[in-house]
C-alpha positions in Angstrom: 116.7 97.1 72.9 114.8 93.9 73.1 111.0 93.9 72.8 109.3 91.1 74.8 105.7 91.5 73.7 104.3 89.3 76.4 106.0 91.2 79.2 105.1 94.6 77.9 101.5 93.5 77.3 101.3 92.3 81.0 102.7 95.5 82.3 100.4 97.6 80.1 97.4 95.6 81.2 98.3 96.2 84.9 98.6 99.9 84.3 95.3 100.0 82.4 93.5 98.5 85.4 95.0 101.1 87.7 94.2 103.9 85.3 90.9 104.9 86.8 90.6 107.4 89.7 88.2 105.2 91.7 90.3 102.1 91.3 93.5 104.0 92.1 91.9 105.4 95.2 90.7 101.9 96.3 94.2 100.5 95.8 95.9 103.3 97.7 93.3 103.0 100.5 94.0 99.3 100.8 97.7 99.9 100.9 97.2 102.5 103.7 94.7 100.7 105.8 94.9 97.0 104.9 91.8 94.9 104.2 88.4 96.5 103.8 84.8 95.7 102.9 82.6 97.4 100.3 80.4 99.2 102.9 83.4 101.0 104.3 84.7 101.9 100.8 81.2 103.2 99.9 81.3 105.6 102.9 84.8 106.8 102.1 84.4 107.2 98.3 80.8 108.5 98.1 80.3 106.0 95.2 77.5 103.5 95.0 78.0 99.9 96.2 77.4 98.5 92.7 80.0 100.8 91.1 82.6 99.9 93.8 81.8 96.2 93.2 82.5 96.6 89.5 85.8 98.2 90.1 86.7 95.6 92.7 85.9 92.8 90.2 88.3 94.4 87.6 91.1 94.7 90.2 90.5 91.1 91.4 90.5 89.8 87.9 93.8 91.5 87.2 95.4 89.9 90.3 95.7 93.1 92.2 93.3 92.1 95.0 92.2 89.0 96.9 88.9 88.4 98.7 88.5 86.8 102.1 85.0 86.1 103.4 84.0 86.5 107.1 80.4 85.6 107.7 78.4 87.5 105.1 81.0 90.1 104.4 83.8 90.1 101.8 87.1 91.8 102.8 89.4 92.9 100.0 93.1 93.1 100.3 96.0 94.1 98.2 98.2 91.2 97.1 100.3 92.4 94.2 103.7 93.7 95.2 104.2 95.3 91.8 101.1 97.4 92.4 102.5 98.5 95.7 105.7 99.7 94.0 103.7 101.6 91.4 101.5 103.3 94.1 104.6 104.2 96.3 106.3 105.7 93.3 103.2 107.5 92.0 102.4 109.1 95.4 106.0 109.3 96.7 105.3 107.2 99.8 108.4 105.5 100.8 108.3 102.6 103.3 104.8 101.3 102.3 104.2 97.5 102.0 101.2 95.2 101.8 99.5 95.2 105.2 
């Protein structure tokens, strides 16, 4: 068995960023519904806007999400195919792809 430390560190870091219930819910919601803004997430999650923004920043920093601006509103969308595979496996949801 070969140990590629860089590869295992990258995979571990990806799992760490997903290992929070709110972030996991955000990612699954984006997979199910496509792009979304913070206001919509706030209504669905019953979590403050500032808490959601902090979670989104971590996901964006990890390369899980991208942001598109429309007027004064930011829309977040899932961009990492590896994360899609993790969510599909975790929730047993065959046939899901990035919207």
